[in-house]
C-alpha positions in Angstrom: 0.0 0.0 0.0 1.3 3.4 -0.9 -0.3 6.7 0.2 1.3 10.1 -0.4 0.3 13.6 0.2 2.2 16.8 -0.5 2.5 19.7 2.0 3.1 22.3 -0.7 -0.5 22.2 -1.8 -2.9 25.0 -1.1 -4.6 25.2 2.3 -7.9 23.9 0.9 -6.4 20.6 0.1 -3.8 20.0 2.8 -4.2 16.8 4.9 -6.1 17.2 8.1 -3.5 15.3 10.2 -6.1 12.9 11.6 -5.4 9.2 11.2 -9.0 8.5 10.1 -11.2 11.0 8.4 -14.8 10.0 8.4 -16.6 10.6 5.1 -19.4 12.7 6.8 -16.6 15.0 8.0 -14.9 15.5 4.7 -15.3 18.8 2.8 -16.9 18.9 -0.7 -14.4 18.5 -3.5 -13.4 21.8 -5.3 -14.7 21.9 -8.9 -11.2 22.0 -10.3 -10.1 18.8 -8.5 -10.0 15.7 -10.6 -9.7 12.0 -9.5 -8.2 9.3 -11.8 -8.6 5.6 -11.0 -6.5 2.9 -12.7 -8.2 -0.4 -11.9 -5.4 -2.9 -12.7 -5.0 -6.7 -12.5 -2.7 -6.4 -9.5 -3.4 -3.0 -8.1 -5.8 0.0 -7.9 -4.1 3.3 -8.2 -5.9 6.6 -7.5 -4.5 10.0 -8.2 -6.0 13.3 -7.3 -4.8 16.5 -9.0 -5.7 19.8 -10.6 -4.3 22.0 -13.3 -1.2 24.1 -12.5 -1.0 26.9 -15.0 -1.8 26.4 -18.7 0.4 23.4 -19.2 1.2 21.9 -15.8 -0.5 19.7 -13.2 -0.5 19.6 -9.4 -0.7 16.2 -7.9 -2.3 16.5 -4.4 -2.3 12.8 -3.3 -2.1 9.3 -4.6 -2.8 5.8 -3.3 -1.9 2.4 -4.5 -3.5 -0.7 -3.0 -3.4 -4.4 -4.0 -6.3 -5.8 -6.0 -7.1 -9.4 -6.7 -10.4 -9.0 -8.4 -9.3 -8.9 -12.0 -8.1 -11.6 -14.4 -6.2 -10.4 -17.6 -7.5 -6.9 -17.2 -11.2 -7.9 -16.8 -13.2 -7.7 -13.5 -13.8 -11.3 -12.4 -14.8 -10.5 -8.7 -16.9 -7.4 -8.4 -16.8 -7.4 -4.6 -13.0 -7.7 -4.3 -12.5 -5.0 -6.9 -14.9 -2.7 -5.2 -13.1 -3.2 -1.8 -9.8 -2.2 -3.4 -11.3 0.9 -5.1 -13.0 1.9 -1.8 -9.8 1.5 0.2 -7.8 3.5 -2.4 -10.4 6.3 -2.4 -10.6 6.5 1.3 -6.8 6.9 1.6 -6.7 9.9 -0.8 -9.8 11.3 0.9 -7.9 11.2 4.2 -4.9 12.8 2.6 -6.7 15.6 0.9 -9.6 16.2 3.4 -12.2 16.1 0.6 -14.9 13.6 -0.1 -14.6 12.1 -3.6 -17.8 11.1 -5.3 -16.8 10.8 -9.0 -13.7 9.8 -11.0 -12.3 9.1 -14.4 -11.8 5.4 -14.6 -9.5 3.4 -16.9 -10.7 0.5 -18.9 -8.8 -2.3 -20.8 -8.8 -6.0 -21.1 -8.8 -8.8 -23.6 -12.3 -8.0 -24.8 -11.2 -4.7 -26.4 -11.5 -4.5 -30.2 -11.0 -1.7 -32.8 -11.9 -0.6 -36.3 -10.7 2.2 -38.4 -13.6 3.9 -40.3 -14.7 6.7 -42.5 -18.1 8.2 -41.8 -20.0 11.3 -42.9 -20.7 14.2 -40.6 -24.0 15.9 -40.9 -23.9 19.7 -41.3 -25.5 21.6 -38.5 -26.2 24.7 -40.6 -27.7 25.6 -43.9 -24.6 27.3 -45.0 -21.8 25.6 -46.9 -19.0 26.9 -44.5 -17.7 24.3 -42.1 -17.9 25.3 -38.5 -16.8 24.0 -35.1 -20.3 22.7 -34.5 -20.0 20.5 -37.6 -16.8 18.9 -36.4 -18.1 18.4 -32.9 -20.9 16.2 -34.2 -20.6 12.5 -33.4 -20.6 10.4 -36.5 -23.2 7.6 -36.7 -21.1 4.5 -37.5 -22.6 1.5 -39.2 -19.8 -0.7 -37.8 -19.9 -4.5 -38.0 -18.4 -4.5 -34.5 -21.4 -2.6 -33.1 -23.8 -5.1 -34.8 -22.3 -8.0 -32.9 -24.4 -9.0 -29.9 -22.9 -8.0 -26.6 -20.6 -5.2 -28.0 -20.6 -1.6 -26.9 -18.9 1.5 -28.1 -16.2 2.7 -25.7 -14.4 5.5 -27.5 -14.4 7.3 -30.9 -11.0 8.8 -31.7 -11.2 11.3 -34.5 -8.2 11.5 -36.8 -8.4 13.3 -40.2 -11.2 14.8 -42.3 -12.0 14.4 -46.0 -13.7 17.4 -47.7 -15.1 17.0 -51.2 -12.9 13.9 -51.7 -9.7 15.6 -50.5 -8.2 13.5 -47.7 -5.8 14.2 -44.8 -7.3 17.5 -43.7 -6.7 18.1 -40.0 -8.7 21.3 -39.5 -11.3 22.1 -42.1 -13.0 24.9 -40.2 -13.8 27.8 -42.6 -13.6 25.7 -45.7 -16.6 25.7 -48.1 -18.3 22.3 -48.4 -21.5 20.5 -47.4 -19.9 17.1 -47.5 -17.5 16.4 -44.6 -16.2 12.9 -43.8 -14.2 12.0 -40.8 -11.7 9.2 -40.3 -12.1 7.6 -36.9 -10.6 4.9 -34.7 -13.5 3.0 -33.2 -12.9 1.2 -29.9 -15.5 -1.3 -28.6 -15.7 -3.6 -25.6 -17.8 -6.5 -24.4 -21.0 -5.2 -22.6 -20.6 -7.8 -19.8 -17.0 -6.7 -18.9 -17.9 -3.0 -19.1 -20.9 -3.7 -16.9 -18.8 -5.5 -14.2 -16.3 -2.7 -14.1 -19.1 -0.2 -13.7 -20.7 -2.3 -11.0 -17.4 -2.5 -9.0 -16.9 1.3 -9.2 -20.6 2.0 -8.3 -20.3 -0.5 -5.3 -17.4 1.6 -4.0 -19.8 4.7 -4.1 -18.1 6.4 -7.0 -19.8 7.9 -10.0 -18.0 7.4 -13.3 -17.4 10.8 -14.9 -15.9 9.1 -18.0 -14.2 5.9 -19.0 -10.8 6.3 -20.5 -9.1 3.6 -22.6 -6.0 2.8 -20.6 -3.4 2.4 -23.3 -4.4 5.7 -24.8 -3.9 7.3 -21.4 -0.5 5.7 -21.0 0.6 7.0 -24.4 -0.4 10.5 -23.4 1.8 10.2 -20.3 5.0 8.7 -21.7 5.2 9.5 -25.5 6.4 12.7 -27.0 4.4 14.7 -29.6 7.2 13.9 -32.1 6.8 10.2 -31.6 3.1 10.4 -32.0 3.6 12.4 -35.2 6.3 10.4 -36.8 4.8 7.0 -35.8 5.4 4.7 -32.9 4.0 1.8 -31.0 3.2 2.0 -27.3 3.7 -1.4 -25.6 2.2 -1.1 -22.1 2.9 -4.3 -20.1 0.5 -4.3 -17.1 -0.3 -6.9 -14.6 -2.6 -9.0 -16.7 -2.4 -7.7 -20.3 0.0 -6.1 -22.7 -1.8 -3.2 -24.4 -0.7 -1.9 -27.8 -1.5 1.5 -29.2 -0.2 2.7 -32.6 0.3 6.4 -33.4 0.9 8.0 -36.8 0.6 11.6 -37.9 -0.3 12.6 -34.4 -3.3 10.2 -34.3 -4.3 6.9 -32.8 -4.5 4.4 -35.7 -4.3 1.0 -33.9 -5.2 -0.6 -30.6 -4.7 -4.2 -29.5 -4.6 -6.3 -26.4 -2.5 -9.4 -25.7 -3.7 -11.4 -22.6 -0.2 -11.7 -21.1 1.3 -9.5 -18.5 3.5 -9.3 -15.4 1.2 -11.9 -13.7 2.3 -14.6 -16.1 6.0 -13.7 -15.5 5.5 -14.3 -11.8 3.3 -17.3 -12.2 6.0 -19.1 -14.2 8.1 -18.9 -11.1 5.2 -20.1 -8.9 4.5 -23.2 -11.0 8.2 -24.1 -11.7 9.3 -24.0 -8.1 6.0 -24.7 -6.3 6.3 -21.6 -4.3 4.0 -18.8 -3.2 3.0 -16.0 -5.4 4.3 -13.4 -2.9 7.7 -15.0 -2.8 7.8 -15.4 -6.6 6.9 -11.7 -7.1 9.6 -10.7 -4.6 12.4 -12.7 -6.3 11.2 -11.5 -9.7 11.5 -7.9 -8.7 14.9 -8.3 -6.9 16.8 -10.8 -9.1 15.1 -11.4 -12.5 16.6 -10.2 -15.7 15.6 -10.8 -19.3 19.1 -10.0 -20.5 21.8 -12.5 -21.5 23.5 -12.1 -18.2 21.8 -12.4 -14.9 22.2 -10.0 -11.9 23.7 -11.1 -8.6 25.3 -14.3 -10.1 27.1 -15.1 -6.9 24.1 -14.9 -4.7 21.8 -17.7 -3.6 18.0 -17.3 -3.6 15.8 -19.0 -1.1 12.2 -19.8 -1.9 9.6 -21.4 0.3 8.0 -24.6 -1.0 4.2 -24.9 -0.7 3.2 -27.8 1.6 6.7 -28.5 2.9 8.8 -27.1 5.7 11.9 -26.8 3.6 13.2 -23.9 1.5 14.6 -24.2 -2.0 17.9 -22.7 -2.9 18.3 -21.3 -6.4 20.7 -19.3 -8.5 19.5 -16.0 -10.0 20.1 -17.4 -13.4 17.3 -20.0 -12.9 14.9 -17.2 -12.3 16.2 -15.1 -15.2 15.9 -18.0 -17.6 12.1 -18.2 -16.9 11.6 -14.5 -17.3 13.7 -14.4 -20.4 11.7 -17.2 -22.0 8.4 -15.5 -21.1 9.7 -12.2 -22.5 10.7 -13.8 -25.8 7.3 -15.4 -26.1 5.7 -12.0 -25.5 7.8 -10.4 -28.1 6.7 -13.1 -30.6 3.1 -12.6 -29.7 3.5 -8.9 -30.3 5.0 -9.6 -33.7 2.2 -12.0 -34.6 -0.5 -9.5 -33.5 1.0 -6.7 -35.5 1.2 -9.0 -38.6 -2.3 -10.3 -38.2 -3.7 -6.8 -37.9 -1.6 -5.5 -40.7 -0.3 -2.6 -38.7 1.2 0.3 -40.7 5.0 0.4 -41.2 5.2 3.9 -39.7 3.8 2.5 -36.4 6.3 -0.3 -36.5 9.2 2.1 -36.7 9.9 2.4 -33.0 8.5 1.1 -29.6 7.9 3.0 -26.4 7.8 0.4 -23.6 6.0 1.1 -20.4 4.0 -0.5 -17.6 5.3 -2.0 -14.4 6.8 -5.1 -16.1 8.9 -2.8 -18.4 11.1 -2.3 -15.3 12.5 -5.8 -15.7 16.2 -5.6 -16.3 17.2 -6.1 -20.0 13.6 -6.1 -21.3 14.0 -3.1 -23.7 17.1 -4.7 -25.2 15.4 -8.1 -25.7 12.4 -6.4 -27.4 14.9 -4.5 -29.6 16.6 -7.7 -30.6 13.4 -9.7 -31.1 11.4 -7.1 -33.0 14.2 -5.3 -34.9 12.9 -1.9 -33.8 14.4 0.9 -31.7 13.0 0.5 -28.1 13.0 2.9 -25.2 11.4 2.8 -21.8 8.6 5.3 -21.3 8.4 7.1 -18.0 5.5 9.4 -17.0 6.4 13.1 -17.3 4.4 16.2 -16.5 5.1 19.9 -15.7 4.2 21.5 -12.4 4.0 19.9 -8.9 4.6 16.3 -10.2 6.1 14.0 -7.5 9.3 12.1 -8.4 7.6 8.9 -7.1 5.2 8.9 -10.0 8.0 9.0 -12.6 7.9 5.2 -12.9 6.3 3.1 -15.7 4.1 1.4 -13.2 2.1 4.7 -12.8 1.9 5.4 -16.6 -1.8 4.6 -16.9 -2.9 6.4 -13.7 -0.9 9.6 -14.6 -2.3 9.4 -18.2 -5.9 9.2 -17.0 -5.3 12.3 -14.9 -3.7 14.2 -17.8 -6.5 13.2 -20.1 -9.2 14.2 -17.6 -7.6 17.6 -16.8 -7.4 18.3 -20.5 -10.8 17.1 -21.4 -12.8 18.0 -18.3 -14.5 21.4 -17.9 -15.5 21.9 -14.2 -19.3 22.5 -13.7 -18.7 26.0 -12.4 -16.7 27.0 -15.4 -19.1 25.3 -17.8 -22.1 27.2 -16.3 -20.2 30.5 -16.7 -19.3 29.7 -20.3 -22.9 28.8 -21.1 -24.2 32.0 -19.6 -21.7 34.1 -21.5 -21.8 32.2 -24.8 -25.3 30.7 -24.8 -23.9 27.4 -26.0 -22.5 24.3 -24.5 -19.0 24.8 -23.2 -16.2 22.7 -24.7 -12.8 21.7 -23.5 -9.9 23.3 -25.5 -6.9 21.2 -24.6 -4.8 18.9 -26.7 -7.2 16.0 -26.6 -10.3 18.1 -27.2 -11.9 17.0 -30.5 -9.7 13.9 -30.5 -11.6 11.8 -27.9 -15.4 11.8 -27.5 -16.6 11.7 -23.9 -17.7 8.1 -23.1 -20.6 9.5 -21.1 -22.3 10.3 -24.3 -21.9 6.8 -25.7 -22.8 4.4 -22.9 -26.2 4.5 -21.2 -26.3 6.1 -17.9 -27.6 3.1 -16.0 -24.1 1.7 -16.1 -22.8 4.6 -14.0 -25.6 4.8 -11.4 -24.0 4.4 -8.0 -26.2 1.7 -6.4 -24.3 1.3 -3.1 -23.0 4.1 -0.9 -19.9 4.0 1.4 -20.0 4.2 5.1 
């Protein structure tokens, strides 16, 4: 469990100093405060922050607690997942002194599918001049994915526009035409899995402000604008899945999920040496390497044996052999996945590796050798009051969800003011505005109705 708060925050968000802060004594959350929740296979990470100037963020508190309610990125035990979310939320509430009722929540899993499409946007005016209102319309896709029973739209990522047959236009506002088409990256998920995640969050007493596709969030946290423009593949190795996101010309053009993650690396040690998962995870983090040479070659490793009173002595090389073989298999699965989905060559020009498992010694070098692409490890970066502890690939998704939320979200107070002044619906104006469509407009509200409160 990790809980951190920062004393350089404004007085309205400093920790109260009490060991337990009851929810009925917590103050209302300020409108500019945003909560991001990464519900992962092995942990739940909650980060609370706000904007710090035009380009920075201020992290007020974060909490990481173990979670055993997911399998391969999908909620398998709603109650266990809800308990982990509730504990993580309570810890950041105690740290900030504010009650948290809503959050931006990440979603991934082996049920995720994608489709690149071109659909026509309907003009909102009688004039032939393209306006912002035209571009902000949501296309009505006739996707085969959506026609499949049990599938639901998660996110529409807008890429380029086509005006009167001319392709590759990034901003057609002001151009004269009554025929606008938009290229989109359509992401769908299984209704049952989305529903179980929503149930777990609701059972923790939290309202989902928006779902955020986790690998897209990770890309926002660890990739540079230049990489997204020139073309790159994000490989986010989490606890239960490896998420793939391809960028080209500044846009998302590919998403994929491989149901192998850090859990499988640890489980190989559990099965091979008949030891506990906790002991296997410990030796993996301390001694494992995917490189050709193991760390701590002259040091013995002791592992407990399940059901016996003896301990097993090993060499680090025996642990590293297992992790290296699993890493080689994962690299091969990535290659097969990219080949099967016919991923563009620009995307396959370089890899940004992130997620907790990317911290394994030698993994970037192994991926480079196996996939014949330049590989670097991606670490979350942000301007402003951004704690050094979060500059670790394990926090890439949580930080990315926070960045996305702060860029997309317009606090209710500000929205009301804008509507009064402009007489129209307020819109976010950050980097991601117009790129992502808010999930709240796409999934029926009954998914996000909090059915159980917290004590």
